[in-house]
C-alpha positions in Angstrom: -18.0 20.4 -97.8 -16.5 23.8 -97.9 -14.0 24.8 -95.1 -14.8 27.7 -92.8 -12.9 30.6 -94.3 -12.0 31.9 -90.8 -9.6 29.1 -90.4 -8.1 29.0 -93.9 -4.5 30.2 -94.4 -4.2 33.6 -96.1 -2.5 32.0 -99.1 -5.6 29.9 -99.9 -3.5 27.0 -101.1 -3.8 23.4 -99.8 -0.5 22.6 -98.2 1.0 21.3 -94.9 1.9 24.9 -94.0 -1.8 25.9 -94.5 -2.8 23.0 -92.2 -0.5 24.4 -89.6 -2.1 27.8 -90.0 -5.6 26.3 -89.6 -4.6 24.4 -86.5 -3.1 27.6 -85.1 -6.3 29.4 -85.8 -8.3 26.7 -84.1 -6.0 26.8 -81.1 -6.4 30.6 -81.0 -10.2 30.2 -81.0 -10.2 27.5 -78.3 -7.7 29.3 -76.0 -9.3 32.7 -76.3 -12.9 31.2 -76.0 -14.2 33.5 -78.7 -16.0 33.0 -82.0 -13.9 34.5 -84.7 -15.9 37.0 -86.8 -16.2 37.0 -90.5 -16.2 40.7 -91.2 -13.1 42.0 -93.0 -13.2 45.2 -90.9 -12.4 43.4 -87.6 -9.3 42.4 -85.6 -9.4 38.8 -86.9 -9.1 39.9 -90.5 -6.1 42.1 -89.5 -4.4 39.2 -87.7 -4.9 36.8 -90.6 -3.7 39.2 -93.2 -0.7 40.3 -91.1 -1.7 43.9 -91.6 -0.8 44.6 -87.9 2.2 42.5 -86.9 2.1 41.6 -83.2 -1.6 42.1 -82.9 -2.3 38.4 -82.3 0.3 38.1 -79.5 -0.8 41.4 -77.8 -4.4 40.3 -77.9 -3.6 36.9 -76.4 -1.5 38.5 -73.7 -4.3 40.9 -72.8 -6.5 37.8 -72.4 -3.8 36.3 -70.1 -3.0 33.3 -72.4 0.2 31.5 -71.3 3.3 32.8 -73.0 4.1 29.3 -74.4 0.7 29.2 -76.1 1.1 32.7 -77.4 4.5 31.9 -78.9 3.2 28.6 -80.5 0.0 30.1 -82.0 1.8 33.2 -83.3 4.4 31.0 -85.0 1.8 28.7 -86.5 -0.2 31.7 -87.9 2.7 33.5 -89.6 1.6 35.2 -92.8 4.5 33.7 -94.7 4.0 29.9 -95.0 7.7 29.3 -95.2 8.1 30.7 -91.7 5.5 28.4 -90.0 6.7 25.4 -88.1 6.1 21.9 -89.5 3.5 19.8 -87.8 6.3 17.7 -86.4 7.7 20.9 -84.9 4.3 21.7 -83.3 4.1 18.2 -81.8 7.6 18.4 -80.4 6.8 21.8 -78.9 3.7 20.5 -77.2 5.5 17.5 -75.9 8.2 19.6 -74.4 5.6 21.9 -72.8 3.7 19.0 -71.4 6.9 17.4 -70.0 7.4 20.6 -67.9 3.9 20.2 -66.3 
């Protein structure tokens, strides 16, 4: 089965960093309650390709996403795979956030 290209990391390489990007894209989709479009002329393409830095965060803030979620998703979807958190970092971040609830 072929993966949905809307969730594939921009580098198109199978790696843990790409998995973190894909999970971030999935979280973005779930939190924002939108279906991500496929057209390269849209906002989603610009977010994925990092053509407009800060677009993801500003869009999520306009939709009133919690700042902790904005920060996590933005970090997970960094264009540079080396700048993304590890999956262990993501789990630790979520555990800390849940502990505050």
